[in-house]
N, C-alpha and C positions, 0 to 999 in steps of 0.2 A: 437674706432670709429673715422673715418677720419673727420676732421673739414674742411668743404668746406666754403670758404669765398668769399667776393666780388671779390677778386683777381682771384680766380679760375674761376668764371663765366665770368669775362672780358677776361681772357686768352682763354677760350673755345669759346666765341663769336668771338674773332678775328681769331681763327683757322678756324671757319666756314666761316667768311668773306673772308679769304685768299682763301679757296676752291672755293667759289662763283666767286671771281675775276679770278681764274685760269680757271674755266669753260667757262667764257666769254672772255678768252684770254687777260685779262688786267694785266698790271704789278702790282705786289704786294708790291713793295718796300715802297711806301708811306703808305700803310695800316700797314705794319710791323713797320715802324717808329712811326706812330701814336699809334700803340698798345703798344710799349715800353714806349712812353710818358704817355699814360693814365694809364698804370700799375704803372709807377713811381709816377704819381700824386696821385693815390689812396693809394699807399703804404706809401709815404713820406708826402703827404699833402703839398708839396712844388713845385712851378712851376720851380724854378731854379734848384732844385735837379732832377726834372724830365728831364729837358733839359740836365743836366749833365749825367743822366742815358742813354739818347739816344746816346750821344757821347761815353760813356763808353761801351755801348753795341756794337757799331760798332768797337771800338778798341778791345774789347774782341773777337769778331768774326774774325777780321783780325789776331789777335795773334793766335787763334786756327787754322786758315786756311793758315797761312803764309807759312808753310812748303809745303803744297800742291800747293799753287800758285807758289812758287819758283821752285819746281821740274818741273812743267809744263812749266814754262818760260824757264828754262835751256834746257829742252828737245826740245822745239820749236827752241831755238837759235841754238842748235846742228843740228837739222834738216835743218835749213837754210844754214849752212855752208856745210853740206853734199851735198845739192843740188847745191850750187855754185861751189863746187870743182868736182862734178861729181861722188863722192864716192857712192852716192845712186844708180846710174846706175849699178855700178860694184857689189854692194851688191845683187841686184835683178837678175843679169845676169845668175847665175847658174840655176835658175828656168825656164828659157826660153826654154831650150831644152826639157822639159817635157810637155809643153803645145802644144799638137798635135791635140786634139779633143775638141769639145764643152764641153763634160762632164768633161774632165780633166781641161779645162780652168776654168769652174765654181768653182770646188773644190780647185784647186791650187791657183787661184787668191784670193779666200775667205780665205783659211788657211794662206797664206802669209800675207794678210791684217790683220788677227786676231793677229798673232804673233807680227808683227811690231807695231800694235796698242797698244798691251799690254806694249810695251817699249817706244813708241813715242807718244801715243795717236792718235786717228783716224784722227784728222785734219791734222797734219803733214804727217801722213801715206798716206793720199789720194794723196798728191802731190808726195810723195816718191815712191809710187807704181803705181798709176793710169797712169802717163805719160808713164811708161815703159811697164807695163803688159797689160793695156787695149788694145792697138793696137795689141799686140800679141794674146790676147784672141779672138779678133774680127777676125783676120786672121785665127784662128783655127776653125771659124764657129760659135762662140757664139755671139748672138746679143748684141749690145752695152747696151741695157736696162737690159739684163740679167747680163752683167758684173757689171753694177751699183748696181743691186740687191745683187749680191754676195759680193761686197765691203761693201755695207751698212749693211747687216745682220751680216757678220762676224766681221766687224770693229766697226761701231757705235752701233751694237746690242750686240753680244757676248762679245767682248773685253771691250767696254766701260761700259757695265752694270755690268761686274764682276770686272774690274780694279784691277786685282790681284797684279800687279807690282808697278805702281805709287800710287795706293790706294787713289785717290782723292774722288771717289764716296763713298766707305765704310767709309772714314773719316767723310764725311758729315752726312751720315745716322746714323753712330754709335754715333756721337755727339748729334743728335736729340733724339736718343733712350737712351743715357746715358750708353752705353755699350762699351766694347773694340772693336777696329777695327778688331782684329783677330777673334772675335766671329762672326762678320758679314761675314767675308771672308769665314770662315769654313761653315757657314750656307748657303752661296750662291753657293758653289761648286755644289751640286746636282741640284739646281734650274737652274744654268747656263747651266749645261749639258743638262737637259731636254729641256729648252727653246731653246738652240742652235740647238740641233738635230731636234726638231720638226719644227722650223721655216725654217731652211735651207733645210730640206728634202721636206717639203710642197712646198716651193718656187721652188726647183729643178724639182719636179713633174709637177707643173703648167707650168714652162718654157718649159719643154720637150713636154708637151701636145700642147702648143700654137705654138711651132716651127713646129710640125707635121702638124698643121692646117694652117700654113702659116700666123699666126697672129703676129709673131715677125720677123721683117726684120733684115738682117745683114747689118749694115752700115759700111762704110770704115772710120776708124779713121787714120788720118795722123800721122805717127810716128815722134817723135822729131828728127830733123836733128842734125847731129853731130856738135858740136860747141867747141869753145875754152874753156878749163877749167883751173882753177888755178894750178892744179896738173897734172903731167905727168901720163900716163897710168899705169906705174909701181907703182907709189905712190898710185894711186886710187885703184889698186888691193890689195896693201899691207894693206891699211886702211880698205878696204871692208872685209878683212879676220880678221883683228885685232879687229874691233869693236864688231862683234858678240861674239868673244872669250872673250872680256872684260866683256860683259854683262852676258855671261854664267858663268864666274868666280864669278860675283856678286851673281848669283843664288846659286852657290856652297857655297859661304861664308854665305849667308843667312841661308842655310840649316844647315851648320856646327855649326854656332854660334847662331842659333835660332833667327835671326833678323826679326822682324815684325814691322808693323805700321811705325812710324816715323823713326826708325832705318833703316828699309829696304829702305824707301824713300830717306833717307840721303845718303845711299850707292849708289843707282842708280843716284841720283843727282850729287854727287861728281864725279862719273865716267864720266857722261855726260859732266860735266864742264871741266874735264881734257882732254877729247877727243876733245872738242871744242877748247881749248887753244892749244893743240898739233898740230891739223890740221892747225890752223891759223899760228902757228909758222913755220911749214914746208912750207906752201904755200905762206905766205906773208913776212916771215923773220922779219926784224925789224919793218915793218909796223903793224905787229900783235899787238904790244903794244897799239896802238891807236884803233885797230879794235875790240878787245875783248869786251870793254865796249859797243860799238855800237851794237854788236850782243846780249849782255845781255839786253840792253835797248829794242831792238825789241822783245825779248822774254818776258820781263816784261810787255810791252804794251799789248801783246797778253794775258798773264796770267790775268792781271787785267781787260781786256776787257771781258774775259770769266767769271771771278768770281765777277766782279763789281756788277751785279744784285743779286748775291748770298749773299753778305755780310750783307745787312739790314735784309734779310729774315732769315739768319742763326742767326743773333743777337737776333731776336725775339724768335726763337725756342730754343736758348740756355737758355732763361729765364725759360723755363719749367723744367730745371734740376739744376745742380750745378752753372750754370752761374748767377742765380738770386742773389746770395750772392755777387758775384764780380761786378755785374752791378748796382744793386740797394741797396744792403745791407741786414741787418737782419730784414726783415719785414714780413716774413712768420710765420704762427702759430707755436708754440713750437713743436708740434708733427708732423709737416709736413716733408715729405721726398721729397718734390719738387712738383710743380704744376701738372706735368704730372702723377707722381706716385699717388698723392692724387686723381686725377680725375679717374685714372684706378681702384683704390680700391673702390671708390664710385660707379663707373659704375658696378663693379662686384656684389655690394650689391643690385643694383636696377634692372639691366637687365641680364637675363640669357645668358651670352656670351658663344659661343661654337667655335670650331675650324673652322667649315665651314663658319660661319658668319665672324669670324676674318680674315680668308684668303681672302674671297671675298671682304671684306671691304678694305684691304690693297692693293689689285690689283686695285680696283676702285680709291682709293685715289692716288696711285702712277701714274695711267694713267692720272688722272685729272691734277696732278702737271706737267706732261709732255706736256700738251696742249699748253704751251707758246713757245714750240720749243727749249727750252734750255736743258731740261733733268736734269739739276743740280739745277735750281733755287728753286725747291720745295722739293728736296729729304730730307731736314731736317724735313719738315712736315711729310713725310712718316715715318721717324724714330720716331718722336714724337707720331704719331698715333699708331705705332707698340708698343711703350712702354705702351700706355694706354691699348690696347687690351691684350698685354702680361701680364701686371700686373693683369688685370681682370681675365685672364685665369689661372694665376699662373705659366705660362711656355710659351715657344715659342717666346719670344721677338726677339731673333736673327733671327729666321726663318722668322717671320713676317717683320722684318726690311729688310732682304735680298729680300723678295718678293716685298715689296714696291719699293725698289731700282731698281729691275729688270723691273717692270712695268713702272716706271717713265722714265728710260733711254731708254728702247725700244720704248716707245711712243715719247718722246721728244728729245732724244739724237741724232736723225738723221736718223730715218727710216720711220716715218709716217707723220711728219709735213712738208709740202712742202718747206717752207723757211729754214728748218733745213737740207734738203738733197741737197741743192744747190751746195756745193763743189763737191760732187760725181757726181751729174748730169752734172755739168760744165765740169769736166774732161772727162766724157764719152759722152758728147755732146747729152744728152737726156733731155726731159722735166722733171723738178722736180715734176710736178703734176702727170705725168705718172709713175715716179719712186715711189712716195708715194702711189699711187693707187695700183701698182704692189706688194708693200710690205704689204698692208693692210691684206689680207686674211691669209698669213703665220704668221704674228705677232699676230693677234687676236686668231688664233687657238693655237699658242704657249702659249699665256698668259692663255688661258682657261685650257690647259693641265697642265701647271706649277702650276697654282693655285690649281688644284685638287691634284697634287703631294704634294704641301706644306701642305695641310690639313692633310696628313698622317705623315708629318715630325714634326708637331708642338707637 
């Protein structure tokens, strides 16, 4: 019999408070810090140890997330140097000859955005692709709003919600669920496919319908003027060819040596760092010695800006599993397997949980966590809730975790929340509110279909 203590009830109450705060679009960092403190106070009976627990919790979360923060920082730094040198334009140029019709423009812009976002993350990819491909797509007859939809759904939707290469999202959800990152990635593949196909097809059909009705206008986007770059055209073309080859070799190495999770992240990060340094050396010669650290600082500033709100939240949700011992010490009951596991087992003994209820609950929780417009700030919660339901069902934790991850990032990662779609809207010169409104029906339909599919996969 699972022993439920006051610690379990406090942890559950704070999970519910976090969900309420997210519904009302309030920041949850303060709630999570208070949650760690109160859990520490009840567990240790000591104010100073509770304050130490808060600090230890943040340190534990940073240690767990540091690899993810670092890889994103390095990727952003590399993206900045590619833009400064003009290599990004040459990387995209081969695709320009294929964008001749509105239909081709929608799918090519989207697919290129998806692939680049897997390796660079959507934020850098927006600048990398939007400035070059958006004007070409508009010239082909695709409305600017439709270009933005394509970039959003394929980049901030499919690529970010799956995050197969950098693995920042599955790292967070797997940590909340207490399972391996590779399990979440495997479980997310069919869900990513279903969600991606449904949303992009529905959006495409609606765009075609509204173009025929004359409801979508074709605006003229001014193409970027040629400017002076740090590298000559021959060097830009050389690097534009070598960089994709380098990352393709990384994929081959990952496959051959079965590199996953942190190892795969390390390989991508090391490759990006050497690309950054090599391009700087070629373009700036001896000045590169001083510039490398400046680009790394820019990248780190971006990385911690993105993950700053995530750290206190992740610290709280790490308490639900193995993190409790490292953060607060040995204060759980002897037969406890972690606060989340205990709650899941207790739930299974009280409430008849089934696959339908579990899948619907995870989509709802994931969507709620995305309402803050981050997409990442609450996905640890999705992982934690998935573990509770997975434990109660006796199976399906990875699928439920992947489903919560999909819902959270599709809603909050840059497709439905107006302030989260601003980068794409700005590049395409459209209203972020119009873009979020245009994405709403495809994403909602996609989430419903994906949730139904998940019920059969649990």
